[in-house]
C-alpha angles and dihedrals in degrees: 000000000000116000125264116278115269100239092194088076121090113274094246087061096048109029116063090193093057094079134056110254092250092058097055108115113184090182090076104118093210092072089060094043090054099031096238096126099102102081092047092055091044090056092048093050090050102040108020114009093177100044128185117216131185098207118195092209102036106024126236119333143157119244115212106197109166123087098236094045092050090050090051094053092045093051097046103069090156088068101030114044126207089212133134094011143339092217121094091231123064124251117232109271091231095048108036122152117229120203142138097266086059093046136078127223134321094029091042094052095047096049096041089052090055093064107022094092089074087075098040113134096254091050092049087054088056093047096050097078089047093052091046093050092051093044090052092051092048094048094044089054096055117120103249112211094019131098111244140163109268091194093059100035100042118005097046096035097051095045092044092052088051092049090050089053098050092045092041083229119171102277095216090059095044095117087067087072092057091046094050091047091052094047100042099081104008101105121118091247095055107036108352100262118153106200103060123069123204089243092056092044091054091047093052094043087053091055091048092051092048091051094049092043087059093048090048093053091047092052106032095092094043123096116269113281139190101267135095096248092051090049090054091047093052100033114112095226095039106038093103095041091112088070090056102064099185091047091047096049091040092054092045091051091048092053094042096047091041090052095044116035102048096049098034095052094041090054088055093039091056090059092050093047095050092047090051090048107042092170089060089049091054089047088055093049089050094049116022088176085081091071098098091049090045091053090061091046090051092051090050095044093047099037093194094201109048099200150355122212130218132185120224112247093193140012107281144158131239127178089344095307122122110230115192127216109273096025118136112244115193122199106208102205089178088063098041090053088061096045110128090199088071107018125049113235092351097181092057121089105224116171095196094046112154112247092009092169090067095102139114102231093104096042128228138258125019093342097054107140109280093208099045094118091048092051091049090048094051092049092046092051096046092051092045088055095042091056091052091057111025135048089197140007095206122206104220101176143020116294114245106225130208116256100232138112089212109041111051097199151127128259094187136009116183112210147158123211122221114202122233 
């Protein structure tokens, strides 16, 4: 279940009944930082499932909060466009990322096709022993009997090693990938973060672009190889991407964030969920065969990306609300994944839940997450290896959550591991 409400927060951030319905703003990053979002989304699902908000920070937008309505929006790209951005906040006009998740067909289809083979089934089969070997090394190196940060030691390290592998990125510099992922969309204007300025973001994105430009020039005359950068170099629709800086950096950030945030925060979220639900943890120990099903339940329960935005291409109607061309329409996956109309006991964490893969975390339609099978495989492997070594990964302090209305993640997770 979700954690108890932090009563040190102002009432308007903790009590869904304290505000008139029209004043509820689920874009407020503080409700994600303090995990007080659930009651607000429950009220919207029940009273106003397509909710109009005049946000001071992000402008006016529609919140779509029920499972079926979100699925409808996600599947109808001819009505709801991914351009110019999938974030609730706007990107600066003079520094706007361009990539296939923020594009409609045919551009979307051409660019996605150029890189999707990296997660083809036969390639995943080749990656599995590499992921397992690295998970084993990371877990064997944990400081037994000491308190440490699970996010840094395990969640970041495993996903960053995987990213370095699929990009064929210099391994000694792999933490740069995590850093750039964290910086790319963390400004107040884009997702409500309060530690990254736009000036710093541009500076770091410039360093990222410079680094990848160098790698491109080193590899462009080599034969095609099995890595994402090589696929971009040799893809028919992407081979001149290096000459389009905002498209190049935008595509890089899409692939890095996509390969980082979902898996990283689900690895951490699984530890939180099992500690909050000790009966489920015992169920897992008694029957490790439940791991694949539990992985899907973790991804639903955590919902590592809270929302995706669309922009109405035409005047349309949804759940009786009249949406005008140009309006922002936000699909709150984090709400749809807790919708009792579509999911039984959605606030419960149940590792043997029937139809556990029925969730919204990967999206639907043409924009369904390209790397969903890779994410599931990484989570499955890490939990298989955890159970071989540790009776409990014990949460020994409060999680520190990311301040963002987009990435629902953890900055720190203090734990101790107890061997089998």
